[in-house]
C-alpha positions as CSV (number, residue, x, y, z in Angstrom):
1,M,-57.5,-63.2,112.4
2,S,-54.9,-66.1,114.2
3,A,-53.7,-68.7,112.5
4,P,-56.0,-72.1,112.9
5,L,-54.7,-74.5,115.7
6,L,-56.3,-77.7,113.3
7,S,-56.7,-77.3,109.7
8,V,-58.4,-81.1,108.1
9,E,-58.5,-80.7,104.6
10,G,-60.0,-83.4,102.1
11,I,-59.5,-86.4,104.8
12,T,-60.5,-89.6,103.4
13,V,-60.6,-93.2,105.2
14,D,-61.2,-96.0,103.7
15,L,-61.6,-99.4,105.6
16,P,-61.0,-102.8,104.0
17,T,-64.1,-105.5,103.8
18,P,-64.8,-108.3,102.2
19,R,-67.3,-106.8,100.5
20,G,-64.9,-104.2,99.0
21,P,-63.2,-100.7,100.8
22,L,-65.5,-98.7,102.8
23,R,-65.4,-95.0,103.2
24,A,-65.4,-94.0,106.6
25,V,-64.8,-90.4,105.9
26,D,-65.1,-88.9,102.6
27,G,-63.9,-85.5,101.8
28,V,-64.1,-83.9,105.4
29,D,-63.0,-80.4,105.7
30,L,-63.0,-78.2,109.3
31,T,-61.0,-76.0,110.7
32,L,-60.7,-75.4,114.8
33,A,-59.5,-71.4,116.1
34,P,-57.4,-72.3,119.4
35,G,-59.3,-71.4,122.6
36,S,-63.0,-72.7,120.2
37,T,-64.9,-75.6,120.3
38,L,-66.3,-77.4,117.7
39,G,-69.6,-79.9,117.9
40,I,-69.3,-82.7,115.6
41,V,-73.2,-84.5,115.6
42,G,-74.3,-87.8,114.0
43,E,-75.9,-91.2,114.3
44,S,-73.8,-94.0,115.4
45,G,-71.5,-95.2,112.2
46,C,-71.4,-91.3,110.4
47,G,-67.8,-91.5,110.6
48,K,-67.6,-89.2,113.7
49,T,-65.2,-91.2,115.5
50,M,-63.1,-92.6,112.7
51,L,-62.4,-88.7,111.9
52,S,-61.3,-88.2,115.1
53,R,-58.9,-91.1,115.0
54,A,-57.8,-89.6,111.8
55,I,-56.7,-86.2,113.3
56,L,-55.1,-88.5,116.4
57,Q,-53.2,-91.3,113.7
58,L,-54.6,-94.0,115.6
59,L,-56.3,-95.8,112.7
60,P,-56.9,-99.6,111.9
61,K,-53.6,-100.3,110.5
62,R,-55.0,-101.6,107.2
63,A,-57.1,-98.1,107.1
64,K,-56.1,-95.8,104.0
65,L,-55.8,-92.1,104.5
66,G,-55.8,-89.2,102.3
67,G,-56.0,-85.6,102.8
68,R,-54.1,-83.2,105.0
69,I,-54.3,-82.6,108.3
70,M,-52.3,-79.7,109.7
71,F,-52.0,-79.0,113.7
72,A,-50.2,-76.1,114.7
73,G,-48.2,-75.8,111.3
74,R,-47.3,-79.5,111.5
75,D,-48.7,-81.9,108.7
76,L,-50.1,-84.9,111.2
77,V,-49.9,-87.5,108.1
78,T,-46.5,-86.6,107.7
79,L,-45.2,-87.3,110.7
80,Q,-43.2,-90.0,112.5
81,P,-44.7,-92.5,114.9
82,E,-42.1,-91.7,117.4
83,E,-43.0,-87.7,116.9
84,L,-46.9,-88.2,117.3
85,R,-46.2,-90.3,120.4
86,R,-44.2,-86.6,121.8
87,L,-47.1,-85.0,120.1
88,R,-50.2,-86.8,121.9
89,G,-50.5,-85.6,125.6
90,P,-48.3,-82.5,125.5
91,E,-50.4,-80.9,122.9
92,L,-53.1,-83.3,121.7
93,A,-55.3,-85.0,123.7
94,V,-58.6,-87.7,123.7
95,V,-61.3,-88.4,126.2
96,F,-62.5,-91.7,124.7
97,Q,-66.0,-92.8,125.2
98,D,-66.1,-95.3,127.6
99,P,-63.4,-94.9,130.4
100,M,-63.3,-98.9,131.0
101,T,-61.8,-99.5,127.7
102,S,-59.5,-96.4,127.5
103,L,-58.2,-96.9,131.5
104,N,-55.9,-99.9,132.4
105,P,-57.7,-101.7,134.7
106,V,-54.9,-104.0,136.3
107,L,-53.1,-100.3,137.1
108,T,-54.3,-98.2,139.6
109,I,-55.2,-94.9,138.6
110,G,-52.1,-93.1,140.6
111,T,-49.8,-95.5,138.6
112,Q,-51.6,-94.6,135.2
113,I,-51.2,-90.8,136.0
114,V,-47.6,-91.0,137.1
115,E,-47.0,-92.8,133.9
116,T,-48.0,-90.2,131.7
117,L,-46.3,-87.4,133.5
118,Q,-43.2,-89.2,133.4
119,A,-43.0,-89.8,129.9
120,H,-44.0,-86.8,129.0
121,L,-42.8,-84.2,131.2
122,G,-39.9,-85.9,132.8
123,M,-41.2,-85.8,136.5
124,D,-40.0,-88.0,139.5
125,T,-42.4,-90.0,140.8
126,V,-42.6,-88.1,143.9
127,T,-43.8,-84.9,142.0
128,A,-45.6,-87.2,139.6
129,M,-47.3,-88.1,142.3
130,R,-48.2,-84.7,143.9
131,R,-49.5,-83.3,140.5
132,G,-51.8,-86.2,140.3
133,V,-53.5,-85.2,143.6
134,E,-53.6,-81.8,142.4
135,L,-55.5,-83.0,138.8
136,L,-58.0,-85.6,140.5
137,A,-58.9,-82.3,142.8
138,A,-59.4,-80.1,139.7
139,V,-61.9,-82.4,138.0
140,G,-63.9,-82.9,141.4
141,I,-62.7,-86.4,142.7
142,P,-63.3,-86.8,146.1
143,A,-60.4,-87.8,148.6
144,P,-57.8,-87.8,145.6
145,E,-55.2,-89.3,147.9
146,Q,-57.3,-92.4,148.2
147,R,-58.5,-92.7,144.3
148,L,-54.8,-92.9,143.7
149,R,-54.5,-96.1,145.2
150,Q,-57.7,-97.9,143.5
151,Y,-57.8,-99.7,140.5
152,P,-61.0,-98.3,137.7
153,H,-63.1,-100.8,138.8
154,Q,-63.9,-99.4,142.1
155,L,-64.8,-96.3,140.8
156,S,-68.3,-95.1,139.7
157,G,-68.9,-94.6,135.6
158,G,-69.1,-90.5,136.0
159,M,-65.6,-90.9,138.3
160,R,-63.7,-93.4,135.5
161,Q,-64.7,-90.6,133.0
162,R,-63.4,-87.6,135.5
163,V,-60.0,-89.9,135.6
164,A,-59.9,-89.6,132.3
165,I,-60.2,-86.5,131.6
166,A,-58.1,-85.7,134.5
167,I,-55.5,-87.8,132.3
168,A,-56.3,-86.3,129.4
169,L,-55.8,-82.8,131.0
170,S,-52.5,-83.5,132.9
171,C,-49.8,-82.4,130.4
172,E,-51.8,-79.2,129.6
173,P,-52.8,-80.1,125.7
174,K,-53.7,-77.2,122.9
175,L,-56.7,-79.4,121.8
176,L,-58.9,-81.9,123.7
177,I,-61.1,-84.5,121.4
178,A,-63.9,-85.3,123.6
179,D,-65.3,-88.6,121.8
180,E,-68.9,-89.1,123.5
181,P,-67.5,-88.7,126.7
182,T,-71.0,-88.5,128.5
183,T,-72.6,-91.7,126.5
184,A,-72.8,-93.9,129.0
185,L,-73.8,-92.0,131.9
186,D,-76.6,-90.6,133.5
187,V,-78.1,-87.3,132.7
188,T,-76.8,-85.6,136.0
189,V,-73.4,-86.7,135.7
190,Q,-73.9,-86.0,132.0
191,A,-74.3,-82.5,132.8
192,Q,-71.3,-82.4,135.5
193,I,-68.8,-84.0,132.6
194,L,-69.4,-81.3,130.0
195,D,-69.5,-78.6,132.9
196,L,-66.2,-79.8,133.9
197,L,-64.8,-79.7,130.3
198,A,-66.1,-76.3,129.7
199,R,-64.9,-74.7,133.0
200,E,-61.2,-76.7,132.1
201,Q,-61.5,-75.6,128.7
202,Q,-62.0,-71.7,129.6
203,R,-59.7,-72.1,132.7
204,R,-56.4,-73.6,130.0
205,H,-57.5,-71.8,126.8
206,M,-57.7,-75.1,125.1
207,A,-59.8,-75.8,121.7
208,M,-62.0,-78.7,122.3
209,I,-63.5,-80.9,120.1
210,L,-66.8,-82.5,121.0
211,I,-68.4,-85.6,119.4
212,T,-72.0,-86.9,120.2
213,H,-75.1,-88.1,118.6
214,D,-76.9,-85.7,120.4
215,L,-77.6,-82.3,119.3
216,G,-78.7,-81.4,122.7
217,V,-75.9,-81.9,124.1
218,V,-73.8,-78.7,121.8
219,A,-76.5,-76.4,122.4
220,G,-74.9,-73.7,123.8
221,R,-71.7,-75.6,124.9
222,T,-69.8,-75.5,120.8
223,D,-69.0,-72.4,119.0
224,E,-69.8,-74.1,115.9
225,V,-71.2,-77.4,115.2
226,A,-70.6,-79.9,111.9
227,V,-73.1,-82.6,111.2
228,M,-72.0,-85.9,109.8
229,Y,-73.8,-88.4,107.6
230,A,-72.2,-91.3,105.6
231,G,-69.0,-90.7,106.5
232,R,-69.5,-86.3,105.0
233,V,-70.3,-83.0,106.4
234,V,-73.3,-82.3,105.2
235,E,-73.9,-79.0,107.5
236,R,-71.6,-77.0,109.2
237,A,-72.2,-73.4,110.7
238,P,-72.0,-71.0,113.8
239,T,-74.1,-73.0,116.8
240,P,-76.5,-70.2,117.2
241,K,-77.2,-70.0,113.5
242,L,-77.1,-74.0,113.2
243,F,-80.1,-73.9,115.7
244,T,-81.9,-71.0,114.7
245,R,-81.8,-71.6,111.1
246,M,-80.8,-75.3,110.4
247,R,-80.9,-75.9,106.4
248,M,-80.2,-79.6,106.0
249,P,-83.2,-82.0,106.5
250,Y,-80.8,-84.4,108.5
251,T,-79.9,-81.9,110.8
252,E,-83.8,-81.4,111.4
253,A,-85.0,-84.8,111.8
254,L,-81.3,-85.2,114.6
255,L,-83.0,-82.1,116.7
256,A,-86.9,-83.7,116.2
257,A,-85.5,-86.8,117.7
258,I,-84.4,-85.3,121.0
259,P,-87.1,-85.3,123.6
260,K,-89.1,-82.3,124.3
261,L,-89.5,-81.5,128.7
262,D,-92.8,-80.0,127.7
263,S,-94.0,-82.9,125.5
264,P,-97.2,-85.0,126.5
265,P,-96.5,-87.9,128.8
266,H,-95.6,-91.1,126.4
267,T,-95.6,-89.1,123.6
268,P,-93.7,-91.1,120.7
269,L,-90.3,-89.7,119.5
270,P,-89.9,-89.4,116.1
271,A,-87.8,-91.2,114.1
272,I,-85.2,-91.1,111.0
273,A,-87.3,-93.6,108.9
274,G,-84.8,-96.1,107.1
275,R,-81.3,-97.0,107.3
276,P,-78.1,-94.9,106.7
277,P,-76.5,-96.2,103.4
278,D,-74.0,-98.9,102.4
279,Q,-70.5,-97.0,102.3
280,T,-69.1,-99.9,100.5
281,R,-71.2,-98.8,97.5
282,P,-72.1,-94.9,97.4
283,L,-74.5,-93.1,96.1
284,K,-74.6,-91.3,92.9
285,G,-76.7,-88.9,94.6
286,C,-77.4,-87.5,97.6
287,S,-76.6,-90.2,100.7
288,F,-79.6,-89.0,102.6
289,E,-81.7,-89.3,99.5
290,P,-83.3,-92.5,100.4
291,R,-84.5,-90.9,103.8
292,C,-85.5,-87.7,103.2
293,R,-88.9,-86.8,102.8
294,Y,-88.2,-83.8,100.6
295,A,-86.1,-85.6,98.1
296,D,-86.5,-85.8,94.1
297,D,-85.1,-87.3,91.1
298,H,-82.4,-84.5,91.4
299,C,-81.1,-85.7,94.6
300,R,-80.7,-89.5,93.3
301,S,-79.0,-88.2,90.5
302,A,-76.6,-85.6,91.8
303,K,-74.8,-85.3,95.2
304,P,-75.3,-82.0,96.4
305,P,-71.7,-79.8,97.3
306,L,-71.3,-78.8,100.6
307,A,-71.2,-74.7,100.1
308,D,-72.9,-71.7,101.3
309,P,-75.4,-70.5,98.0
310,E,-77.1,-67.9,99.9
311,R,-73.7,-66.0,102.0
312,A,-75.3,-66.7,104.6
313,G,-72.6,-68.0,107.2
314,G,-73.2,-71.7,107.1
315,L,-72.8,-74.5,104.9
316,F,-74.9,-77.4,103.8
317,A,-75.0,-80.4,101.4
318,C,-78.6,-80.1,99.8
319,W,-80.5,-79.5,96.8
320,H,-83.8,-78.5,98.8
321,P,-82.7,-76.8,101.8
322,L,-85.3,-76.1,104.8
């Protein structure tokens, strides 16, 4: 069995707030094999993006990071800024949620692609422009020569996201982190972007972390799914196993909130009652207990570990699994 490309061990991220430290990521362990896809799912504010920024070493200046992040045999936590800069792009890349904020609005698309290729691969301008045309064509952008001369605001949302993907793929990274890459797009464009990511991943034998709030997005597109809540991974399993038999009530609630094609018109979607916990004041017991219909006194008094007590190949943190 080959060594994992990425190994996240006991990662914690604390953010300073007026009410005290906020534990945004709370002891997360993950592994990712070369060429595989991990889906990270959860509500807004559960720690998905902060975990990805910890992996990328792009945390806010005052954030406190704990744990180890081993990537291709190197501990990213111990690397110097210049070493990290050389790593991002050629080996580790990211597609952010909103291309209007990740792309520079005052630079043309061509300039942004060329500067990436020149900084990391040392290409001259002519070669980099030619490579830029190839990249835009590869991600399905028509008339790529024309697009290189345009600015981000002149493109549609779907086109901007394709440009962001092209820039992320330009240096042939080993790992791509896609942080909710389809959230602001309509359903048809969402499917196109996800198909594009899957196609490029397979062609390049690239590992990928797909971050989303929608379990429907990761179904059939990932090898493994990790469900996050209140900064912790509360369930993790191979994708087919998770959808065949999910054990965590929170995972069940997320799946129930997805619209069903066969539902009668105007059928209300079941919402998860209550609100996520205040992570500046961690609960003594299970963090999902205030919103869980199965909770009892034991759930309120003791925090369940993420474990595989049934030795069935899936981890879950629940005293009363489904």
